[in-house]
C-alpha positions in Angstrom: 110.5 8.2 25.5 110.0 10.5 28.4 106.9 10.0 30.6 105.6 13.4 29.8 105.7 12.7 26.1 103.8 9.4 26.6 101.0 11.2 28.5 100.8 13.9 25.8 100.5 11.2 23.1 97.7 9.4 25.0 95.8 12.7 25.4 96.1 13.5 21.7 94.9 10.0 20.8 92.0 10.3 23.2 90.8 13.6 21.7 91.2 12.3 18.2 88.9 9.3 19.1 86.4 11.7 20.6 86.5 13.9 17.6 86.1 10.9 15.3 83.0 9.8 17.3 81.4 13.3 17.1 82.1 13.5 13.3 80.6 10.1 12.8 77.5 10.8 14.8 77.0 14.1 12.9 77.3 12.4 9.6 74.9 9.7 10.6 72.4 12.3 11.9 72.6 14.2 8.7 72.1 11.1 6.7 68.9 10.1 8.6 67.7 13.7 8.6 68.0 13.8 4.8 66.4 10.4 4.5 63.4 11.2 6.7 63.0 14.7 5.3 62.0 13.0 2.0 59.1 11.2 3.7 55.7 12.4 2.6 53.6 14.5 5.1 51.0 12.5 7.1 47.5 12.8 5.6 45.3 14.0 8.4 41.5 14.5 8.3 40.6 18.1 9.2 37.3 20.0 9.6 36.1 23.6 9.9 34.5 24.7 13.1 30.9 25.7 12.6 27.6 25.9 14.4 25.1 23.1 15.2 21.9 22.9 17.3 22.4 21.7 20.8 19.9 21.1 23.6 20.0 19.6 27.1 18.1 16.5 28.0 16.2 14.9 30.9 15.8 11.1 30.5 13.1 9.1 32.4 10.6 6.3 32.1 6.8 6.1 32.3 3.8 3.9 31.6 1.4 4.7 28.7 -2.2 5.5 29.7 -5.1 5.9 27.2 -6.8 9.3 27.1 -10.2 7.8 27.8 -11.4 4.6 29.4 -14.9 3.3 30.2 -15.6 0.1 32.1 -18.8 -2.0 32.2 -19.7 -4.8 34.6 -21.9 -7.2 32.7 -23.8 -10.3 34.0 -22.9 -13.2 31.7 -26.5 -14.5 31.5 -27.5 -11.2 29.9 -25.1 -11.5 27.0 -27.0 -12.3 23.8 -24.1 -12.7 21.4 -20.3 -13.0 21.9 -18.4 -9.8 22.6 -15.7 -9.1 20.0 -12.7 -8.3 22.1 -9.6 -6.4 20.8 -11.8 -4.9 18.1 -11.8 -1.3 17.1 -15.2 0.4 17.3 -16.6 3.8 16.5 -18.7 6.1 18.6 -22.3 4.8 18.5 -21.5 1.2 17.7 -23.0 -1.5 19.8 -20.3 -3.2 21.8 -22.4 -5.6 23.8 -25.9 -7.0 23.0 -27.8 -7.8 26.2 -31.2 -9.2 26.9 -32.5 -6.0 28.5 -30.4 -3.4 26.8 -27.5 -2.7 24.4 -24.2 -1.0 25.4 -23.2 1.6 22.9 -19.7 3.0 22.6 -19.6 6.6 23.8 -16.4 7.3 21.9 -14.1 5.6 19.4 -11.9 2.9 20.9 -10.9 -0.7 21.4 -12.8 -3.3 23.4 -10.8 -5.2 26.0 -11.4 -7.5 28.9 -10.1 -6.3 32.3 -7.5 -8.4 34.1 -8.3 -9.1 37.7 -5.9 -9.0 40.6 -6.5 -10.8 43.9 -7.9 -7.7 45.6 -10.7 -7.2 43.0 -13.8 -9.2 43.9 -15.7 -10.2 40.8 -18.5 -12.7 40.6 -18.0 -15.8 38.5 -21.2 -14.9 36.8 -20.1 -11.5 35.6 -17.3 -9.9 33.5 -15.8 -6.4 33.2 -15.1 -5.0 29.7 -13.2 -1.9 28.9 -13.5 0.5 26.1 -10.2 2.4 25.7 -9.4 5.3 23.4 -5.7 5.0 22.9 -5.4 7.3 19.9 -3.8 9.7 22.4 -1.6 8.4 25.3 -0.5 10.1 28.4 2.6 9.3 30.5 2.9 10.7 34.0 6.5 11.1 35.2 8.5 12.6 38.0 11.2 15.1 37.0 14.2 15.4 39.4 14.0 18.7 41.3 17.3 20.0 39.8 15.6 20.0 36.3 12.3 21.5 37.5 13.1 25.1 36.5 13.8 24.0 32.9 10.8 21.7 32.2 7.8 23.7 30.9 4.6 23.0 28.9 5.2 22.4 25.2 8.7 21.1 25.4 9.5 18.3 22.8 9.9 14.7 24.0 11.5 11.8 22.2 9.8 8.5 23.0 10.8 4.9 22.5 9.3 1.6 23.6 10.5 -2.0 23.6 8.0 -3.0 20.8 9.9 -0.9 18.3 13.2 0.3 19.6 14.4 1.6 16.2 11.6 4.2 16.0 11.4 7.5 17.8 7.9 8.8 18.6 7.3 12.5 19.1 5.5 13.9 22.1 5.3 17.1 24.2 5.1 18.1 27.8 1.4 18.6 28.3 1.4 19.9 31.8 3.5 20.2 35.0 2.6 20.5 38.7 2.7 23.8 40.4 5.0 22.7 43.2 7.7 20.2 44.1 6.8 17.0 45.8 8.7 17.3 49.1 8.8 13.5 49.6 10.2 12.6 46.2 12.0 15.9 45.6 10.6 15.9 42.1 8.2 17.7 39.8 5.2 15.8 38.4 4.8 16.2 34.7 2.4 14.7 32.1 3.6 13.8 28.6 1.2 13.7 25.7 1.7 11.4 22.7 -0.2 11.0 19.4 -1.0 7.3 18.9 -3.6 7.5 16.2 -2.1 4.5 14.5 -2.4 2.5 17.8 1.2 1.2 17.5 1.8 1.6 21.2 -0.4 -0.4 23.6 -1.7 1.1 26.8 0.4 -0.1 29.7 3.6 -0.1 27.7 6.8 1.1 29.5 8.2 4.0 27.6 11.6 5.6 27.5 11.3 9.4 27.5 13.8 12.1 26.6 12.7 15.6 27.4 14.6 18.3 25.5 15.1 21.8 26.6 17.4 24.9 26.2 17.6 24.6 22.4 20.5 26.7 21.0 23.0 27.2 18.2 26.6 26.6 19.4 30.0 26.0 17.9 30.6 22.3 17.4 33.4 19.9 16.7 33.5 16.1 16.2 34.0 14.1 19.4 36.9 12.4 17.7 38.9 15.7 17.6 39.6 16.1 21.3 42.5 15.0 23.6 41.6 14.4 27.2 44.4 15.1 29.7 43.2 15.0 33.2 40.4 17.6 33.6 41.5 19.5 30.5 40.4 19.2 26.9 42.7 19.9 23.9 42.5 20.1 20.2 44.9 20.7 17.3 44.4 23.9 15.4 45.7 23.9 11.8 47.0 27.3 10.3 47.2 28.4 6.7 50.7 26.8 6.4 49.2 23.4 7.6 51.2 23.6 10.9 49.4 22.2 13.9 49.1 23.9 17.3 47.8 22.3 20.4 45.2 24.4 22.2 43.0 24.0 25.3 39.2 24.4 24.9 36.1 24.2 27.1 33.2 21.9 26.0 29.5 21.6 26.9 27.0 18.9 26.0 27.4 16.1 23.5 24.9 15.6 20.6 25.0 12.8 18.0 28.8 12.6 17.8 29.5 16.3 18.2 30.7 18.3 21.2 29.5 21.8 22.0 32.4 24.3 22.3 32.0 26.8 25.1 35.4 28.6 24.6 38.8 28.3 22.9 37.7 28.3 19.3 36.0 30.6 16.8 33.8 29.8 13.8 35.7 29.1 10.6 38.9 27.8 12.3 40.4 24.5 11.0 41.2 21.7 13.4 42.3 18.1 13.2 39.1 15.9 13.2 40.6 12.4 13.3 44.0 10.6 13.6 45.3 12.5 16.6 48.0 9.9 17.2 49.7 10.9 14.0 49.9 14.6 14.9 52.7 16.3 16.7 52.5 19.9 18.1 54.0 22.4 15.7 54.3 19.7 13.0 53.3 20.0 9.4 50.5 17.9 8.0 48.7 17.2 4.7 45.1 18.2 5.4 42.3 16.0 4.1 39.0 17.8 4.4 36.2 15.9 6.0 
């Protein structure tokens, strides 16, 4: 056999092998495509974009102070009968019977004994008692300067204290200072809290959340967003149940929901949960939340 004939034969065999590989791969691909095309569509939880109430917040701490306090310095030898401390009294009740006079409550309140620090000089022969009206409490706080333009009288305040962390008490901004404290770079504000059931003791440290700029805004679940660097994305779902990745702008967060600033309109359907199962331009089986 001539050399040229051998080369031609080798070339033909080579191309036949290549052709066989291509045909085999095509058939295998068609087989798997057919197999996987029979798989059911992934069930994905979706939700409709709608409006919710959002508001900005300022969080701070403060100490509860009773609305009224009256102190009495009493000589022990004058006391005729034991004083009932930690007892609630009404205006006009006798809170201390003395040899020369009786002390009458000028307002409703609770009788307490004052604790003394080292810098208070009190004779061993005398005591100081307090009458405190804690039916209303005040809390004085310092608001950071950047929030000063937004904090006004009458704003709602959510209040918690360590004695009952599961309960939220309602208060309001009672007053604010007329100028910024230049040393603290803050605005002094006073919070007012109804405490008619006397659940909160004077002196308690309270957690305060001042709420402002209340508004209706488009909202989506916080489980519906993809964070990629500084950008936020969601998956829109059209009428054919095809997903499309889209960038949005978000604002504040409120109880598991995010405020939508731009990128969505009310009534659009988006993927709410299960983002890892979703592929851009893929078809899904929507499950309404």
